[in-house]
C-alpha positions, 0 to 999 in steps of 0.5 A: 413586565411592570417595571420595564414598561415603566422605565419606557417613560424614562425618555418622555419629554415631561420630566414629571412622568419620568419622576413618576416612573422612577418612583414607581421602579423604586417602590417595586424593584427587588433587591436580589433581582440583578437582571431587571436592575441591569435592564432598567439601568440601560433605560436610565440614560434617557432620563434628565441629568438630575434624574439620572443621578437618582437612578445611579443611586437606585440602579447601582454602578451600571446607571452611574455611567449614564450620569452625564457631565454638563453639556456646552452649548452647540449653537447652529451656525449663523447664516453666512452673507452671500455676495450680491449677484454682480449686474455687470455680469448679466448679459442682455438676455439674462437681464430681460429674463430677470426683469420679466420674472420680477414683473410677474412675481407677487413680492419680488425680492430685494436682491434680485430687484437690485440686481435687475435695476442696476443691470437695466441702468447699465444696458440702457447706457450701452445701447438703449435701442437694443435693450428696448427691442429685447424687452418689448416681447418679454413684457408684451402682457403689461398693461402699461405697454398695451395702452396707447399714449403715456403712462402715469408713473404713479401706477408702475413700481419697482424695476417695471418703471425703468423698463417702461421708461426704456420702452418710451411709455413714460415721459421725463416730465411725469417722472419729475413730478411723480411721487407727490401723491404717494401716501395720500389715503392713509390715516397717518405718515408711518415709517413704511410710507417714508422708506417706500418714498426713498426707494421710489425716489431712487427708482424714479431718478434712475429712470429719469436719467435714462431719458436725459443723461444715462448713468453707467451703473448704480452707486448704491448697488449692494455688495451683500444680500443683506443690502449692505455695501462695502465702503471701499467698493463705493470709494472705487465706484466714486472714482470711476464716476470721476474718471468718466466725468459723471456727477453722481445722482443725488437719490442713488448716492444717498441711498449708498450712504445709508447702505454703506458699512460704517468703517472709520478706517475707510474714511481716509480712502474716501477723503483721498478721492478728492471729490465732494461726494468723497468728503461727504462719505468720509464725514458719513463714515466718521460721525454723520452716519452715527445712529440716533439716540433712543428713549424707552419708557412704559406707556400706560393704556389710553381710555378706551373712549379716546381710542380711534378705530385703528388704535383700539387694539393698542391701548389695552395694557401698559406696554414699553415704547421706544422713541428715536431722536432726530438724526442730524446727519440725515437732515441737512440739505445735501439729502433729497427731501425723501431721505430727510424724512428718515432723520425726523424724530419718531414717536410710537403712536400706537396706530395701526399701519395699513401696509401690506404683508412682506412690504417691510422685508424689501424695505430692510434694505434701505438701511441695512447697517442700522438695526436699532432704528429698524427694531424701534419701528418693528417694536409696535408690530411685535408687541401687537403680536404678543398682546392682541394676537397679531401675526407676521412680525416675527418673519421680519425680526429674524431678517433683522437680526441677520443685518449689520450695525450694532445689536443694541438694547432695542434690538434685544427688546424686540427679541424679548417681545417676539419670544412672547408672540401669540402664534407659534410661527412668530415665537419660532422666528424670534428664537431664530433671531435669538440664535443668530445673535448668539452664534455671531456673538452679539447677544447680551443674554443678561440684557434680554433676560432683564427685558423678559423680566420686565415684559412679564411684569407688564403682561406683554409676555405670557409665561406659557408662551415664554416656556414654549419659546425657551423650550425650542431654544433649548432644544436647539442646543442652547441650554446655558444660553436659555438658562441665563435668559430664564435666571433673570426672568424668574424673579419677575415670574415668581413675584408675590410667592404665588407665581403667575399662571404657566409659571411651572412650565417655565420652571420646568424648562429652567430646571432642565437647562440648569441640570444639562448645562450644570448651572452653579449660579445663585438660586433666583429670587422666588424659587426657594419660596415656591420650592417650600410650598406643600403639594405636588403642583408643577410650580412646587415640583419644578422649583424643587427640581431647579433648586436641587440642580443648582445645589448639585452643581455648586457642590460638583464645583466645590469638589463633591457631589452633595449626598441625597441631591438626586433623591431631592430631585425625584422625591 
């Protein structure tokens, strides 16, 4: 009964336990016990690939059937973009119901807010009195509706401000001066304040036009749930504005440009519209909308005495910072002042941002086709998740991966940083981002692996956290992908010969991935030295296992399995 009980450990997630169980079987199995040999061979299918081959050498042909061929990655499907619910299809009753729901929501979703905003504008253009009559009972509990006199627009946000304007609670003069006090009270002008100013400016503009010259619909209403606007749809909306003799609202058109998918082939259709806005759209699609250049460097920690209170947790270790150059296409006078702030150069100062959790998710829709710039802005928060244990930025990273625009080096660096986050939920979200990019064919695994190597060397990413994230990615079916990442990171992890604390865990994941995907590449620097170390530490055992797996795959690629490869893994 001892050996069948030991064989139960063949399916354990810890490969070290699998090896011990296999050694125990090898030490006590009698050559003449055929029935027990067949029973144990049936359990061998639960072993890792290299250990299955060792079991085949021990248990014979029955176990040899379990020696699986290398498997190919089967990635989870990438999330599909969904068409934004068209506001033109919303009846008056449905619009009021949606506005009331958003007014009572703690964190309204950006998609629903955009649909409600466009629907309010459309119904106010058709019949403002009917819209007001339907809105009043639905919003009767709102303080700005119960108070006598005019309401200060500074105290109303989002679609509620447009609803309050429809109901006559806000004056046009107050809307024109509103926004001047935004950002007061913050210790610095962070990017979230700039993004919030853009959103607020467009909402104030839509509300003001209801009182003066109502718009028939909004140009910047997204085509997709990510916030992206299709260029030909924008061309068609501009053509309808021209037919109606309506001049586009400046903030609405500027937001449309930031959201439009940059398709140079649509520039001809934009030019053919024969309007100034059409020509601006064509220029934006061709060159004006090009993202800013980025510059990456390692910033050394500042002396503790020079740090202010909100800076103190950012200056404890070297970290990678990325800066954005000026964006000339956003800096010309054709954009409203609030939008031009997004075109200024950006440098990571390391200061804390005091905006509330969830605020950034809605702001992804301001520039949904510029993941690189958004990744630059998110990187400080991700670095803080990895170095000082802050949390929450992973959720934003997972959402960022689903947006449009190039998946460039900064987005890869952001994902690598997220894989080393302290809290499991942030690491899991970074793995989600990794798998989304891979499923969409946008991931450069070697580049991300080199980023991991640099982050490991700096101490931003800790080996045990990387091991956990890599194990999760591999379990999702991405064995070859995970091996590619870790193969690039292992030399930095094993630099100096001793190996960082937790290196054995990373080697275990790397060995498992190499076995399962049949990796036949060269042995990464540092692995051979770790494998030659005496003793049975996890570092040495897993290094030997990885070396054996790579040698086995190389021999198989050469046409024959190297004798004894499986035995080395189990030795």
